All heavy atoms as TSV, in Angstrom:
chain	resi	resn	atom	element	x	y	z
A	1	THR	N	N	10.342	0.174	-6.955
A	1	THR	CA	C	10.780	0.695	-8.234
A	1	THR	C	C	9.582	1.297	-8.965
A	1	THR	O	O	8.433	1.050	-8.608
A	1	THR	CB	C	11.389	-0.426	-9.087
A	1	THR	OG1	O	10.360	-1.376	-9.375
A	1	THR	CG2	C	12.565	-1.094	-8.395
A	2	TYR	N	N	9.854	2.066	-9.988
A	2	TYR	CA	C	8.771	2.649	-10.777
A	2	TYR	C	C	7.915	1.584	-11.468
A	2	TYR	O	O	6.687	1.673	-11.439
A	2	TYR	CB	C	9.324	3.677	-11.770
A	2	TYR	CG	C	9.656	4.987	-11.082
A	2	TYR	CD1	C	10.862	5.158	-10.417
A	2	TYR	CD2	C	8.740	6.026	-11.084
A	2	TYR	CE1	C	11.155	6.350	-9.773
A	2	TYR	CE2	C	9.028	7.225	-10.441
A	2	TYR	CZ	C	10.239	7.380	-9.779
A	2	TYR	OH	O	10.512	8.551	-9.135
A	3	PRO	N	N	8.519	0.555	-12.071
A	3	PRO	CA	C	7.674	-0.500	-12.643
A	3	PRO	C	C	6.812	-1.198	-11.581
A	3	PRO	O	O	5.666	-1.549	-11.837
A	3	PRO	CB	C	8.676	-1.475	-13.269
A	3	PRO	CG	C	9.888	-0.642	-13.545
A	3	PRO	CD	C	9.937	0.356	-12.421
A	4	GLY	N	N	7.359	-1.379	-10.392
A	4	GLY	CA	C	6.583	-1.969	-9.304
A	4	GLY	C	C	5.403	-1.100	-8.924
A	4	GLY	O	O	4.293	-1.601	-8.702
A	5	TYR	N	N	5.635	0.203	-8.854
A	5	TYR	CA	C	4.536	1.123	-8.547
A	5	TYR	C	C	3.453	1.050	-9.617
A	5	TYR	O	O	2.263	0.991	-9.307
A	5	TYR	CB	C	5.038	2.560	-8.412
A	5	TYR	CG	C	3.910	3.552	-8.396
A	5	TYR	CD1	C	3.036	3.609	-7.309
A	5	TYR	CD2	C	3.684	4.391	-9.472
A	5	TYR	CE1	C	1.975	4.490	-7.306
A	5	TYR	CE2	C	2.630	5.278	-9.470
A	5	TYR	CZ	C	1.773	5.325	-8.383
A	5	TYR	OH	O	0.714	6.187	-8.381
A	6	HIS	N	N	3.845	1.022	-10.879
A	6	HIS	CA	C	2.859	0.951	-11.958
A	6	HIS	C	C	2.059	-0.347	-11.899
A	6	HIS	O	O	0.888	-0.367	-12.264
A	6	HIS	CB	C	3.528	1.137	-13.314
A	6	HIS	CG	C	4.008	2.542	-13.521
A	6	HIS	ND1	N	3.162	3.623	-13.610
A	6	HIS	CD2	C	5.251	3.044	-13.628
A	6	HIS	CE1	C	3.863	4.723	-13.763
A	6	HIS	NE2	N	5.146	4.403	-13.773
A	7	ALA	N	N	2.665	-1.414	-11.417
A	7	ALA	CA	C	1.947	-2.676	-11.245
A	7	ALA	C	C	0.954	-2.587	-10.087
A	7	ALA	O	O	-0.094	-3.224	-10.109
A	7	ALA	CB	C	2.939	-3.813	-11.008
A	8	LEU	N	N	1.263	-1.773	-9.078
A	8	LEU	CA	C	0.402	-1.638	-7.902
A	8	LEU	C	C	-0.699	-0.597	-8.066
A	8	LEU	O	O	-1.727	-0.681	-7.406
A	8	LEU	CB	C	1.238	-1.247	-6.681
A	8	LEU	CG	C	2.231	-2.264	-6.177
A	8	LEU	CD1	C	3.098	-1.656	-5.092
A	8	LEU	CD2	C	1.510	-3.491	-5.659
A	9	GLU	N	N	-0.478	0.376	-8.908
A	9	GLU	CA	C	-1.394	1.508	-9.023
A	9	GLU	C	C	-2.855	1.104	-9.242
A	9	GLU	O	O	-3.741	1.627	-8.548
A	9	GLU	CB	C	-0.922	2.455	-10.120
A	9	GLU	CG	C	-1.730	3.728	-10.182
A	9	GLU	CD	C	-1.217	4.668	-11.256
A	9	GLU	OE1	O	-0.549	4.215	-12.205
A	9	GLU	OE2	O	-1.517	5.858	-11.130
A	10	PRO	N	N	-3.176	0.173	-10.143
A	10	PRO	CA	C	-4.592	-0.205	-10.312
A	10	PRO	C	C	-5.213	-0.773	-9.033
A	10	PRO	O	O	-6.374	-0.481	-8.719
A	10	PRO	CB	C	-4.547	-1.261	-11.423
A	10	PRO	CG	C	-3.285	-0.994	-12.159
A	10	PRO	CD	C	-2.316	-0.486	-11.122
A	11	MET	N	N	-4.451	-1.560	-8.278
A	11	MET	CA	C	-4.965	-2.124	-7.036
A	11	MET	C	C	-5.212	-1.017	-6.009
A	11	MET	O	O	-6.229	-1.015	-5.313
A	11	MET	CB	C	-3.988	-3.156	-6.469
A	11	MET	CG	C	-4.453	-3.783	-5.162
A	11	MET	SD	S	-3.323	-5.008	-4.491
A	11	MET	CE	C	-1.929	-4.004	-4.013
A	12	LEU	N	N	-4.294	-0.064	-5.915
A	12	LEU	CA	C	-4.450	1.038	-4.969
A	12	LEU	C	C	-5.697	1.851	-5.306
A	12	LEU	O	O	-6.459	2.228	-4.413
A	12	LEU	CB	C	-3.211	1.930	-4.981
A	12	LEU	CG	C	-1.922	1.286	-4.498
A	12	LEU	CD1	C	-0.737	2.187	-4.784
A	12	LEU	CD2	C	-2.004	0.952	-3.020
A	13	ARG	N	N	-5.907	2.120	-6.579
A	13	ARG	CA	C	-7.099	2.871	-6.997
A	13	ARG	C	C	-8.374	2.099	-6.710
A	13	ARG	O	O	-9.354	2.650	-6.232
A	13	ARG	CB	C	-7.030	3.199	-8.480
A	13	ARG	CG	C	-6.065	4.285	-8.793
A	13	ARG	CD	C	-6.063	4.540	-10.286
A	13	ARG	NE	N	-4.941	5.371	-10.628
A	13	ARG	CZ	C	-5.047	6.503	-11.291
A	13	ARG	NH1	N	-6.220	6.916	-11.710
A	13	ARG	NH2	N	-3.983	7.199	-11.564
A	14	ALA	N	N	-8.367	0.804	-7.015
A	14	ALA	CA	C	-9.557	-0.025	-6.810
A	14	ALA	C	C	-9.936	-0.104	-5.343
A	14	ALA	O	O	-11.114	-0.072	-4.994
A	14	ALA	CB	C	-9.329	-1.428	-7.378
A	15	LYS	N	N	-8.932	-0.210	-4.479
A	15	LYS	CA	C	-9.188	-0.307	-3.036
A	15	LYS	C	C	-9.523	1.046	-2.418
A	15	LYS	O	O	-10.120	1.111	-1.359
A	15	LYS	CB	C	-7.969	-0.904	-2.318
A	15	LYS	CG	C	-7.700	-2.341	-2.655
A	15	LYS	CD	C	-8.688	-3.240	-1.961
A	15	LYS	CE	C	-8.294	-4.691	-2.101
A	15	LYS	NZ	N	-9.197	-5.562	-1.357
A	16	GLY	N	N	-9.093	2.132	-3.053
A	16	GLY	CA	C	-9.378	3.469	-2.532
A	16	GLY	C	C	-8.603	3.821	-1.275
A	16	GLY	O	O	-9.041	4.645	-0.484
A	17	TYR	N	N	-7.436	3.208	-1.091
A	17	TYR	CA	C	-6.629	3.505	0.087
A	17	TYR	C	C	-6.102	4.937	0.038
A	17	TYR	O	O	-5.709	5.432	-1.008
A	17	TYR	CB	C	-5.430	2.560	0.186
A	17	TYR	CG	C	-5.778	1.118	0.421
A	17	TYR	CD1	C	-5.144	0.113	-0.290
A	17	TYR	CD2	C	-6.725	0.747	1.366
A	17	TYR	CE1	C	-5.440	-1.216	-0.072
A	17	TYR	CE2	C	-7.027	-0.581	1.581
A	17	TYR	CZ	C	-6.386	-1.557	0.870
A	17	TYR	OH	O	-6.689	-2.872	1.085
A	18	ASP	N	N	-6.082	5.591	1.193
A	18	ASP	CA	C	-5.464	6.902	1.315
A	18	ASP	C	C	-3.961	6.671	1.291
A	18	ASP	O	O	-3.412	6.002	2.154
A	18	ASP	CB	C	-5.899	7.558	2.627
A	18	ASP	CG	C	-5.338	8.945	2.802
A	18	ASP	OD1	O	-5.056	9.609	1.793
A	18	ASP	OD2	O	-5.193	9.376	3.960
A	19	CYS	N	N	-3.290	7.202	0.279
A	19	CYS	CA	C	-1.897	6.858	0.035
A	19	CYS	C	C	-1.060	8.111	-0.172
A	19	CYS	O	O	-1.436	8.997	-0.929
A	19	CYS	CB	C	-1.845	5.974	-1.207
A	19	CYS	SG	S	-0.241	5.310	-1.582
A	20	GLU	N	N	0.083	8.187	0.524
A	20	GLU	CA	C	1.060	9.251	0.304
A	20	GLU	C	C	2.189	8.670	-0.535
A	20	GLU	O	O	2.748	7.632	-0.192
A	20	GLU	CB	C	1.629	9.748	1.633
A	20	GLU	CG	C	0.639	10.484	2.493
A	20	GLU	CD	C	1.276	10.947	3.793
A	20	GLU	OE1	O	2.490	11.230	3.803
A	20	GLU	OE2	O	0.540	11.003	4.786
A	21	LEU	N	N	2.506	9.335	-1.616
A	21	LEU	CA	C	3.549	8.864	-2.522
A	21	LEU	C	C	4.746	9.790	-2.478
A	21	LEU	O	O	4.591	11.004	-2.431
A	21	LEU	CB	C	3.024	8.829	-3.960
A	21	LEU	CG	C	1.869	7.886	-4.233
A	21	LEU	CD1	C	1.232	8.210	-5.570
A	21	LEU	CD2	C	2.359	6.463	-4.215
A	22	THR	N	N	5.940	9.213	-2.512
A	22	THR	CA	C	7.177	9.969	-2.633
A	22	THR	C	C	7.940	9.378	-3.810
A	22	THR	O	O	8.227	8.176	-3.829
A	22	THR	CB	C	8.027	9.868	-1.356
A	22	THR	OG1	O	7.248	10.297	-0.243
A	22	THR	CG2	C	9.276	10.724	-1.465
A	23	PHE	N	N	8.237	10.226	-4.788
A	23	PHE	CA	C	8.955	9.781	-5.973
A	23	PHE	C	C	10.391	10.277	-5.889
A	23	PHE	O	O	10.641	11.469	-5.799
A	23	PHE	CB	C	8.286	10.311	-7.246
A	23	PHE	CG	C	6.907	9.759	-7.458
A	23	PHE	CD1	C	5.790	10.460	-7.051
A	23	PHE	CD2	C	6.733	8.525	-8.052
A	23	PHE	CE1	C	4.519	9.953	-7.243
A	23	PHE	CE2	C	5.464	8.001	-8.253
A	23	PHE	CZ	C	4.355	8.718	-7.846
A	24	GLY	N	N	11.315	9.356	-5.890
A	24	GLY	CA	C	12.738	9.666	-5.865
A	24	GLY	C	C	13.443	8.621	-6.701
A	24	GLY	O	O	12.953	8.232	-7.757
A	25	GLU	N	N	14.564	8.121	-6.202
A	25	GLU	CA	C	15.249	7.035	-6.893
A	25	GLU	C	C	14.329	5.819	-6.971
A	25	GLU	O	O	14.353	5.057	-7.916
A	25	GLU	CB	C	16.538	6.679	-6.145
A	25	GLU	CG	C	17.397	5.686	-6.866
A	25	GLU	CD	C	18.716	5.452	-6.147
A	25	GLU	OE1	O	19.370	6.431	-5.754
A	25	GLU	OE2	O	19.070	4.274	-5.975
A	26	ARG	N	N	13.525	5.657	-5.927
A	26	ARG	CA	C	12.486	4.622	-5.855
A	26	ARG	C	C	11.185	5.292	-5.462
A	26	ARG	O	O	11.174	6.439	-5.032
A	26	ARG	CB	C	12.861	3.563	-4.813
A	26	ARG	CG	C	14.108	2.771	-5.176
A	26	ARG	CD	C	14.444	1.769	-4.109
A	26	ARG	NE	N	13.344	0.835	-3.928
A	26	ARG	CZ	C	13.422	-0.467	-4.169
A	26	ARG	NH1	N	14.548	-0.979	-4.588
A	26	ARG	NH2	N	12.388	-1.256	-3.980
A	27	VAL	N	N	10.098	4.595	-5.565
A	27	VAL	CA	C	8.801	5.107	-5.145
A	27	VAL	C	C	8.521	4.593	-3.742
A	27	VAL	O	O	8.682	3.411	-3.458
A	27	VAL	CB	C	7.677	4.640	-6.101
A	27	VAL	CG1	C	6.334	5.190	-5.654
A	27	VAL	CG2	C	7.979	5.054	-7.523
A	28	THR	N	N	8.122	5.505	-2.855
A	28	THR	CA	C	7.750	5.124	-1.498
A	28	THR	C	C	6.270	5.391	-1.313
A	28	THR	O	O	5.781	6.474	-1.630
A	28	THR	CB	C	8.554	5.937	-0.464
A	28	THR	OG1	O	9.952	5.697	-0.678
A	28	THR	CG2	C	8.178	5.534	0.950
A	29	LEU	N	N	5.561	4.398	-0.799
A	29	LEU	CA	C	4.134	4.516	-0.514
A	29	LEU	C	C	3.932	4.436	0.985
A	29	LEU	O	O	4.484	3.558	1.642
A	29	LEU	CB	C	3.349	3.356	-1.139
A	29	LEU	CG	C	3.489	3.090	-2.627
A	29	LEU	CD1	C	2.857	1.752	-2.967
A	29	LEU	CD2	C	2.812	4.187	-3.395
A	30	ALA	N	N	3.148	5.331	1.526
A	30	ALA	CA	C	2.717	5.245	2.924
A	30	ALA	C	C	1.201	5.291	2.882
A	30	ALA	O	O	0.616	6.212	2.320
A	30	ALA	CB	C	3.275	6.401	3.729
A	31	LEU	N	N	0.567	4.272	3.431
A	31	LEU	CA	C	-0.884	4.239	3.359
A	31	LEU	C	C	-1.495	3.655	4.607
A	31	LEU	O	O	-0.833	2.976	5.390
A	31	LEU	CB	C	-1.349	3.471	2.120
A	31	LEU	CG	C	-0.858	2.046	1.953
A	31	LEU	CD1	C	-1.969	1.082	2.274
A	31	LEU	CD2	C	-0.417	1.859	0.530
A	32	THR	N	N	-2.760	3.960	4.763
A	32	THR	CA	C	-3.543	3.457	5.882
A	32	THR	C	C	-4.574	2.487	5.326
A	32	THR	O	O	-5.246	2.803	4.346
A	32	THR	CB	C	-4.262	4.619	6.597
A	32	THR	OG1	O	-3.284	5.564	7.030
A	32	THR	CG2	C	-5.052	4.130	7.786
A	33	LEU	N	N	-4.656	1.315	5.942
A	33	LEU	CA	C	-5.649	0.345	5.514
A	33	LEU	C	C	-6.143	-0.433	6.719
A	33	LEU	O	O	-5.484	-0.446	7.767
A	33	LEU	CB	C	-5.065	-0.597	4.454
A	33	LEU	CG	C	-3.934	-1.518	4.875
A	33	LEU	CD1	C	-4.026	-2.807	4.067
A	33	LEU	CD2	C	-2.620	-0.855	4.574
A	34	PRO	N	N	-7.300	-1.072	6.603
A	34	PRO	CA	C	-7.822	-1.858	7.715
A	34	PRO	C	C	-6.852	-2.979	8.100
A	34	PRO	O	O	-6.261	-3.625	7.221
A	34	PRO	CB	C	-9.134	-2.432	7.159
A	34	PRO	CG	C	-9.522	-1.503	6.055
A	34	PRO	CD	C	-8.219	-1.041	5.467
A	35	ALA	N	N	-6.700	-3.194	9.396
A	35	ALA	CA	C	-5.753	-4.196	9.893
A	35	ALA	C	C	-6.015	-5.572	9.301
A	35	ALA	O	O	-5.071	-6.298	8.977
A	35	ALA	CB	C	-5.807	-4.252	11.419
A	36	GLU	N	N	-7.285	-5.917	9.115
A	36	GLU	CA	C	-7.608	-7.247	8.598
A	36	GLU	C	C	-7.203	-7.419	7.123
A	36	GLU	O	O	-7.160	-8.524	6.622
A	36	GLU	CB	C	-9.094	-7.576	8.773
A	36	GLU	CG	C	-10.052	-6.659	8.059
A	36	GLU	CD	C	-10.459	-5.423	8.853
A	36	GLU	OE1	O	-9.894	-5.153	9.933
A	36	GLU	OE2	O	-11.352	-4.714	8.375
A	37	GLU	N	N	-6.881	-6.329	6.435
A	37	GLU	CA	C	-6.447	-6.402	5.045
A	37	GLU	C	C	-4.924	-6.358	4.890
A	37	GLU	O	O	-4.405	-6.539	3.787
A	37	GLU	CB	C	-7.066	-5.255	4.237
A	37	GLU	CG	C	-8.569	-5.347	4.129
A	37	GLU	CD	C	-9.174	-4.222	3.325
A	37	GLU	OE1	O	-8.470	-3.619	2.492
A	37	GLU	OE2	O	-10.370	-3.940	3.529
A	38	ALA	N	N	-4.200	-6.130	5.981
A	38	ALA	CA	C	-2.747	-5.914	5.902
A	38	ALA	C	C	-2.004	-7.116	5.328
A	38	ALA	O	O	-1.154	-6.963	4.445
A	38	ALA	CB	C	-2.196	-5.543	7.269
A	39	ALA	N	N	-2.288	-8.305	5.807
A	39	ALA	CA	C	-1.555	-9.495	5.338
A	39	ALA	C	C	-1.822	-9.746	3.857
A	39	ALA	O	O	-0.888	-10.024	3.093
A	39	ALA	CB	C	-1.929	-10.716	6.167
A	40	GLY	N	N	-3.065	-9.650	3.447
A	40	GLY	CA	C	-3.408	-9.849	2.039
A	40	GLY	C	C	-2.797	-8.787	1.152
A	40	GLY	O	O	-2.336	-9.079	0.042
A	41	PHE	N	N	-2.789	-7.544	1.640
A	41	PHE	CA	C	-2.196	-6.455	0.878
A	41	PHE	C	C	-0.695	-6.680	0.709
A	41	PHE	O	O	-0.156	-6.548	-0.376
A	41	PHE	CB	C	-2.462	-5.111	1.566
A	41	PHE	CG	C	-1.864	-3.953	0.834
A	41	PHE	CD1	C	-2.491	-3.418	-0.276
A	41	PHE	CD2	C	-0.670	-3.396	1.251
A	41	PHE	CE1	C	-1.931	-2.353	-0.972
A	41	PHE	CE2	C	-0.104	-2.328	0.572
A	41	PHE	CZ	C	-0.743	-1.801	-0.541
A	42	ALA	N	N	-0.022	-7.044	1.790
A	42	ALA	CA	C	1.423	-7.296	1.728
A	42	ALA	C	C	1.725	-8.435	0.756
A	42	ALA	O	O	2.680	-8.359	-0.026
A	42	ALA	CB	C	1.970	-7.621	3.111
A	43	ALA	N	N	0.907	-9.478	0.762
A	43	ALA	CA	C	1.110	-10.593	-0.168
A	43	ALA	C	C	0.921	-10.130	-1.612
A	43	ALA	O	O	1.697	-10.515	-2.493
A	43	ALA	CB	C	0.146	-11.730	0.162
A	44	ALA	N	N	-0.093	-9.306	-1.866
A	44	ALA	CA	C	-0.342	-8.802	-3.217
A	44	ALA	C	C	0.810	-7.909	-3.683
A	44	ALA	O	O	1.228	-7.989	-4.841
A	44	ALA	CB	C	-1.663	-8.038	-3.264
A	45	VAL	N	N	1.329	-7.073	-2.787
A	45	VAL	CA	C	2.455	-6.203	-3.138
A	45	VAL	C	C	3.677	-7.053	-3.475
A	45	VAL	O	O	4.361	-6.804	-4.476
A	45	VAL	CB	C	2.775	-5.210	-1.993
A	45	VAL	CG1	C	4.099	-4.506	-2.227
A	45	VAL	CG2	C	1.646	-4.200	-1.846
A	46	THR	N	N	3.939	-8.040	-2.677
A	46	THR	CA	C	5.070	-8.930	-2.925
A	46	THR	C	C	4.930	-9.621	-4.280
A	46	THR	O	O	5.874	-9.680	-5.063
A	46	THR	CB	C	5.192	-9.980	-1.802
A	46	THR	OG1	O	5.414	-9.285	-0.567
A	46	THR	CG2	C	6.334	-10.944	-2.052
A	47	GLU	N	N	3.733	-10.110	-4.570
A	47	GLU	CA	C	3.490	-10.799	-5.838
A	47	GLU	C	C	3.637	-9.851	-7.029
A	47	GLU	O	O	4.312	-10.159	-8.007
A	47	GLU	CB	C	2.086	-11.401	-5.842
A	47	GLU	CG	C	1.737	-12.108	-7.135
A	47	GLU	CD	C	0.317	-12.623	-7.137
A	47	GLU	OE1	O	-0.168	-13.066	-6.080
A	47	GLU	OE2	O	-0.313	-12.575	-8.204
A	48	LYS	N	N	3.023	-8.679	-6.941
A	48	LYS	CA	C	3.016	-7.742	-8.067
A	48	LYS	C	C	4.381	-7.100	-8.320
A	48	LYS	O	O	4.631	-6.603	-9.410
A	48	LYS	CB	C	1.950	-6.674	-7.865
A	48	LYS	CG	C	0.533	-7.224	-7.981
A	48	LYS	CD	C	-0.489	-6.134	-7.830
A	48	LYS	CE	C	-1.885	-6.684	-7.904
A	48	LYS	NZ	N	-2.244	-7.207	-9.206
A	49	THR	N	N	5.252	-7.101	-7.318
A	49	THR	CA	C	6.585	-6.514	-7.491
A	49	THR	C	C	7.669	-7.587	-7.582
A	49	THR	O	O	8.848	-7.287	-7.438
A	49	THR	CB	C	6.916	-5.549	-6.329
A	49	THR	OG1	O	6.957	-6.279	-5.103
A	49	THR	CG2	C	5.917	-4.408	-6.251
A	50	ASP	N	N	7.262	-8.820	-7.800
A	50	ASP	CA	C	8.206	-9.947	-7.893
A	50	ASP	C	C	9.131	-10.022	-6.683
A	50	ASP	O	O	10.318	-10.317	-6.798
A	50	ASP	CB	C	9.025	-9.866	-9.181
A	50	ASP	CG	C	8.159	-9.978	-10.426
A	50	ASP	OD1	O	7.187	-10.754	-10.396
A	50	ASP	OD2	O	8.451	-9.281	-11.415
A	51	GLY	N	N	8.594	-9.703	-5.512
A	51	GLY	CA	C	9.351	-9.794	-4.271
A	51	GLY	C	C	10.345	-8.680	-4.045
A	51	GLY	O	O	11.139	-8.743	-3.108
A	52	LYS	N	N	10.315	-7.641	-4.872
A	52	LYS	CA	C	11.307	-6.570	-4.765
A	52	LYS	C	C	10.898	-5.441	-3.822
A	52	LYS	O	O	11.730	-4.612	-3.474
A	52	LYS	CB	C	11.594	-5.994	-6.155
A	52	LYS	CG	C	12.245	-7.007	-7.069
A	52	LYS	CD	C	12.456	-6.452	-8.445
A	52	LYS	CE	C	13.039	-7.529	-9.350
A	52	LYS	NZ	N	13.062	-7.123	-10.745
A	53	ALA	N	N	9.640	-5.403	-3.410
A	53	ALA	CA	C	9.173	-4.328	-2.528
A	53	ALA	C	C	9.650	-4.568	-1.096
A	53	ALA	O	O	9.727	-5.708	-0.633
A	53	ALA	CB	C	7.654	-4.246	-2.551
A	54	ASN	N	N	9.981	-3.501	-0.407
A	54	ASN	CA	C	10.283	-3.549	1.016
A	54	ASN	C	C	9.036	-3.083	1.750
A	54	ASN	O	O	8.606	-1.944	1.567
A	54	ASN	CB	C	11.455	-2.621	1.360
A	54	ASN	CG	C	12.735	-3.072	0.708
A	54	ASN	OD1	O	13.036	-4.253	0.690
A	54	ASN	ND2	N	13.480	-2.140	0.153
A	55	ILE	N	N	8.463	-3.945	2.568
A	55	ILE	CA	C	7.216	-3.641	3.262
A	55	ILE	C	C	7.511	-3.504	4.746
A	55	ILE	O	O	8.144	-4.378	5.346
A	55	ILE	CB	C	6.183	-4.750	3.033
A	55	ILE	CG1	C	5.938	-4.926	1.533
A	55	ILE	CG2	C	4.888	-4.440	3.769
A	55	ILE	CD1	C	5.154	-6.156	1.169
A	56	ALA	N	N	7.033	-2.404	5.343
A	56	ALA	CA	C	7.235	-2.182	6.771
A	56	ALA	C	C	5.931	-1.705	7.390
A	56	ALA	O	O	5.272	-0.818	6.857
A	56	ALA	CB	C	8.319	-1.143	6.997
A	57	LEU	N	N	5.557	-2.316	8.502
A	57	LEU	CA	C	4.401	-1.871	9.266
A	57	LEU	C	C	4.858	-0.708	10.134
A	57	LEU	O	O	5.758	-0.858	10.964
A	57	LEU	CB	C	3.860	-3.007	10.139
A	57	LEU	CG	C	2.699	-2.656	11.055
A	57	LEU	CD1	C	1.473	-2.240	10.241
A	57	LEU	CD2	C	2.369	-3.844	11.947
A	58	LEU	N	N	4.270	0.447	9.925
A	58	LEU	CA	C	4.688	1.641	10.659
A	58	LEU	C	C	3.956	1.797	11.976
A	58	LEU	O	O	4.358	2.583	12.812
A	58	LEU	CB	C	4.490	2.883	9.781
A	58	LEU	CG	C	5.267	2.867	8.469
A	58	LEU	CD1	C	4.933	4.115	7.655
A	58	LEU	CD2	C	6.753	2.773	8.715
A	59	GLY	N	N	2.880	1.074	12.155
A	59	GLY	CA	C	2.136	1.144	13.401
A	59	GLY	C	C	0.680	0.831	13.183
A	59	GLY	O	O	0.231	0.602	12.067
A	60	GLU	N	N	-0.044	0.832	14.281
A	60	GLU	CA	C	-1.475	0.591	14.234
A	60	GLU	C	C	-2.166	1.738	14.934
A	60	GLU	O	O	-1.639	2.300	15.891
A	60	GLU	CB	C	-1.833	-0.721	14.928
A	60	GLU	CG	C	-1.299	-1.942	14.208
A	60	GLU	CD	C	-1.739	-3.235	14.872
A	60	GLU	OE1	O	-2.773	-3.234	15.562
A	60	GLU	OE2	O	-1.044	-4.237	14.689
A	61	ALA	N	N	-3.346	2.069	14.454
A	61	ALA	CA	C	-4.103	3.161	15.056
A	61	ALA	C	C	-5.587	2.921	14.863
A	61	ALA	O	O	-6.001	2.305	13.891
A	61	ALA	CB	C	-3.717	4.495	14.426
A	62	LEU	N	N	-6.360	3.422	15.789
A	62	LEU	CA	C	-7.795	3.454	15.626
A	62	LEU	C	C	-8.143	4.820	15.071
A	62	LEU	O	O	-7.709	5.846	15.598
A	62	LEU	CB	C	-8.506	3.239	16.960
A	62	LEU	CG	C	-8.297	1.860	17.592
A	62	LEU	CD1	C	-8.952	1.820	18.964
A	62	LEU	CD2	C	-8.869	0.767	16.708
A	63	VAL	N	N	-8.876	4.820	13.999
A	63	VAL	CA	C	-9.227	6.071	13.345
A	63	VAL	C	C	-10.742	6.186	13.313
A	63	VAL	O	O	-11.434	5.261	12.895
A	63	VAL	CB	C	-8.657	6.119	11.909
A	63	VAL	CG1	C	-9.037	7.406	11.223
A	63	VAL	CG2	C	-7.148	5.940	11.943
A	64	ALA	N	N	-11.245	7.309	13.762
A	64	ALA	CA	C	-12.694	7.525	13.741
A	64	ALA	C	C	-13.140	7.744	12.306
A	64	ALA	O	O	-12.487	8.403	11.513
A	64	ALA	CB	C	-13.044	8.751	14.580
A	65	CYS	N	N	-14.264	7.147	11.959
A	65	CYS	CA	C	-14.838	7.355	10.644
A	65	CYS	C	C	-16.349	7.388	10.769
A	65	CYS	O	O	-16.925	6.856	11.700
A	65	CYS	CB	C	-14.394	6.275	9.668
A	65	CYS	SG	S	-14.941	4.632	10.085
A	66	ARG	N	N	-16.955	8.049	9.819
A	66	ARG	CA	C	-18.415	8.162	9.822
A	66	ARG	C	C	-18.976	7.127	8.869
A	66	ARG	O	O	-18.567	7.042	7.712
A	66	ARG	CB	C	-18.827	9.559	9.388
A	66	ARG	CG	C	-20.315	9.770	9.461
A	66	ARG	CD	C	-20.675	11.197	9.221
A	66	ARG	NE	N	-20.377	11.542	7.834
A	66	ARG	CZ	C	-20.340	12.766	7.382
A	66	ARG	NH1	N	-20.559	13.771	8.179
A	66	ARG	NH2	N	-20.087	12.994	6.108
A	67	ILE	N	N	-19.911	6.343	9.351
A	67	ILE	CA	C	-20.576	5.338	8.517
A	67	ILE	C	C	-21.980	5.839	8.249
A	67	ILE	O	O	-22.724	6.149	9.168
A	67	ILE	CB	C	-20.603	3.964	9.231
A	67	ILE	CG1	C	-19.187	3.502	9.528
A	67	ILE	CG2	C	-21.374	2.957	8.392
A	67	ILE	CD1	C	-19.113	2.245	10.349
A	68	GLU	N	N	-22.294	5.905	6.992
A	68	GLU	CA	C	-23.621	6.392	6.606
A	68	GLU	C	C	-24.462	5.284	6.053
A	68	GLU	O	O	-24.052	4.371	5.497
A	68	GLU	CB	C	-23.481	7.520	5.588
A	68	GLU	CG	C	-22.751	8.684	6.188
A	68	GLU	CD	C	-22.596	9.832	5.194
A	68	GLU	OE1	O	-23.336	9.874	4.182
A	68	GLU	OE2	O	-21.747	10.679	5.435
């Protein structure tokens, strides 16, 4: 829901996750995050949306990144 998204927005910004947003009847987020953060992220989303968010793992991938 929109209120749920507004509750999540500060966390998404703080974490700096690459996020695709779709605004319709509900807000849909598609994002990529480190696998080791997935469980904690899902728990935080559930807590911040009072259990109303639908969370789905779309897959896992190895992504090349440059470390400086």
